[in-house]
N, C-alpha and C positions, 0 to 999 in steps of 0.2 A: 304406535311404538316407535317406528322408525326416527321420529323425532324426538321422542325421548332418549331414545339411544345417543343421537347426535348431541343434545344436550349434555347428558353424562359423559361421553367418551370423548366429544369435542371432533370426532372423525367418523367418518362411516364407509363402509366397504362389507364386501358379503362376510369376510370370516367376522368383523366386529360385531355386525349385526347378529351373526349365528350364535357368537360367543354371548352377547348381551340377551339373546331369546332366550338360551339355555339357562344363564343365570337366573331370569325370570322365572323358569321352568322348576329351576331346583329351590327356589322361595316356596313352593307348594302349591297346590291345586286352588285354592281359595284366591291367593293372591295372583296366581297366573290368571285366571279368569276375570277378576277385577281389573288386572291391570290390562287385559286386552279390551275391557270395556272403557275403562278410562284409565290411559295411560298416565295421568299425573297421581294417580295412587302411589306410584313407587315412592313418591316423598314420603309416605306414611310409615315405609317400613326398610328404608335404606338406611344402612347405618356405617358406612365405609366413608373413609376419607378422602381416600384417591379412586375415584370410580375407575381412571384410566387403568391402573394396576389390579384393583379388587373386584370389577365387575365383569366377572368371566366365568362362563359354564363350560369351559373346554373339557372340564373333568367328566361331564355327563356324554361327551364325544368318546370319551375313554371306556367309560362304563358300557357304552353301546357296542363297542367295538369287541370288547371282552364277553360279553353276554353272546355275541354272535359267535357261533359254533361252525360257520359255513366258510365258504369261499369268498371274499369281500369282491374281487373280481368277477367272479360268477354273478353275484349280486349285482353289479354295477352294469354286466353287460343285458342285464334282463330290465332294468329299468329302463322306463320310456320317459324321455324326457318332452316337456310340452315344446310346440314348435315356435311359438312368437308370445312373448311373456309381455303382458302390458305393464309397462312400469310407468308411474308418475312421478316425475323427478321435480316435480315445482315444490318450493320451499316456502311455508308460511312467513308472513311478514312479522316482525317483532310484536305487533298489536294483537297478532292472530294467535301465535306463541304465548304471549302474556295471557291471554282468554282461556288457551287450552291447557296450560301449564302454570297454574297460579302459584303452586306449592314448589314444584320441581324448579322452575327457571331461577326464582331467585336464590336458591340453594347452590345452583351449579352453573350458571351462564356466567362467562367472562368476555365481555366485548373485546378485550385487550389480546384474548387467544384468539377468538374466532373470526373469522371473516367469510360473509356470503356474498 
């Protein structure tokens, strides 16, 4: 899903990926699981003109915060963070991206905007 996020948003960070992931969740359970299985599935349901502005799930965070009736600081204090995250930061070649995202890539990829 990380590459799908990059194709749509043209930028990647913790915050952009979190918003993207929440946007996928807000599209419903079936779409979420199908997108996890095959991220190119997004092309079958995305209807936005400007993903940078419109693909955001920030509202889901607000709902969670409003639903939590406890002390956020207390919740954070009790959270156990993993010691060493293993992050694969390699980026697939254009050929691999075309193979994995045959529908999404032509809809949103722009070589003039993106440099890898």
